[in-house]
C-alpha positions in Angstrom: 40.5 -29.6 33.7 44.3 -30.1 32.9 46.6 -27.5 31.4 47.6 -28.4 27.8 51.2 -27.7 27.0 52.5 -28.1 23.4 56.3 -28.9 23.2 57.7 -28.2 19.7 61.2 -29.4 19.5 63.5 -31.4 17.1 65.3 -32.7 20.0 63.5 -35.8 21.5 65.7 -35.3 24.6 64.4 -31.8 25.2 60.6 -33.2 24.6 61.2 -35.9 27.3 62.8 -33.4 29.6 59.7 -31.1 29.2 57.3 -34.1 29.7 59.2 -35.2 32.7 59.0 -31.7 34.2 55.3 -31.5 34.1 54.6 -35.1 35.1 53.7 -34.2 38.8 51.3 -31.3 37.7 47.6 -31.7 36.2 49.1 -31.1 32.7 48.7 -32.8 29.5 51.9 -32.5 27.4 51.7 -32.9 23.5 54.7 -33.1 21.4 55.9 -32.2 17.7 59.2 -32.4 16.3 58.9 -29.5 14.0 56.9 -26.4 13.3 54.9 -27.8 10.7 53.7 -30.7 13.2 53.3 -28.3 15.9 51.0 -25.9 14.0 48.8 -29.0 13.0 48.6 -30.2 16.8 48.1 -26.6 17.8 45.2 -25.8 15.5 43.5 -29.2 16.6 44.2 -29.0 20.3 44.2 -25.3 21.2 47.1 -25.7 23.8 47.1 -23.2 26.9 50.9 -22.7 26.3 53.6 -23.6 23.7 57.1 -24.2 24.2 58.8 -23.5 21.0 62.2 -24.2 19.9 64.0 -21.6 17.7 66.0 -23.8 15.5 64.2 -26.8 13.9 64.1 -28.4 10.5 61.0 -28.3 8.1 59.6 -25.2 9.9 61.6 -23.2 12.4 60.2 -21.6 15.5 59.9 -18.2 14.0 58.0 -19.3 11.0 55.5 -21.2 13.5 55.5 -18.1 15.7 54.3 -16.0 12.6 51.7 -18.5 11.7 50.3 -18.7 15.3 50.1 -14.9 15.5 48.1 -14.8 12.2 45.7 -17.8 13.2 42.4 -16.4 14.9 42.1 -19.1 17.3 45.9 -19.2 18.3 47.0 -15.9 18.1 46.9 -15.4 22.0 48.2 -18.5 23.2 51.2 -17.7 25.3 54.6 -18.9 23.7 57.9 -19.5 25.4 60.8 -19.9 23.1 63.5 -22.2 23.7 66.9 -21.3 22.3 70.5 -22.0 22.1 71.4 -18.4 21.3 70.8 -15.3 23.3 71.6 -12.2 21.1 69.8 -8.9 21.8 68.4 -8.8 18.3 66.8 -12.3 18.7 65.3 -11.2 22.1 64.0 -8.0 20.6 62.4 -9.9 17.8 60.7 -12.3 20.3 59.2 -9.6 22.3 58.0 -7.8 19.0 56.2 -11.1 18.2 54.7 -11.3 21.7 56.7 -14.1 23.1 55.9 -14.3 26.9 59.3 -15.8 28.0 62.2 -17.5 26.6 64.7 -20.0 27.9 68.3 -20.5 26.9 69.3 -24.2 26.3 70.5 -26.2 28.1 68.0 -25.4 30.9 67.2 -27.3 34.1 63.8 -28.9 34.7 62.9 -26.7 37.5 63.8 -23.5 35.6 61.2 -24.5 33.0 58.5 -25.2 35.6 59.0 -21.9 37.2 58.7 -19.9 34.0 55.7 -21.8 32.7 54.1 -21.4 36.2 54.4 -17.7 35.9 52.1 -17.8 32.8 49.6 -20.7 33.5 48.5 -22.1 36.8 50.3 -25.3 37.5 48.2 -27.5 40.0 49.4 -30.7 41.8 46.6 -32.9 41.8 45.3 -34.1 45.2 45.7 -37.9 45.7 
């Protein structure tokens, strides 16, 4: 059964990079362009991992994270935050809310694969 990754980012370029990064693995990558869309997809699909942008319109990453943590079916889903900032206060807040890891933008494809691979098993399908 493939791993389901939900990529929530207002940047289409970032979502495309994420989809491309996991193309060679037995993964299903779902996409949302803001936290509100992301919550709806997460509630319906129950992803194995969420890649969550910090700064987005409509509902930002911290608001979505708070909603995830208060949702019985989603509170244990691992979250990797994507951010353009790296202040100590922000990283401390991520840790308090149970964020498993974070990546500072811009990041390389290999970097995101390595971070996600530490949290969920990434399997290359046998041809």
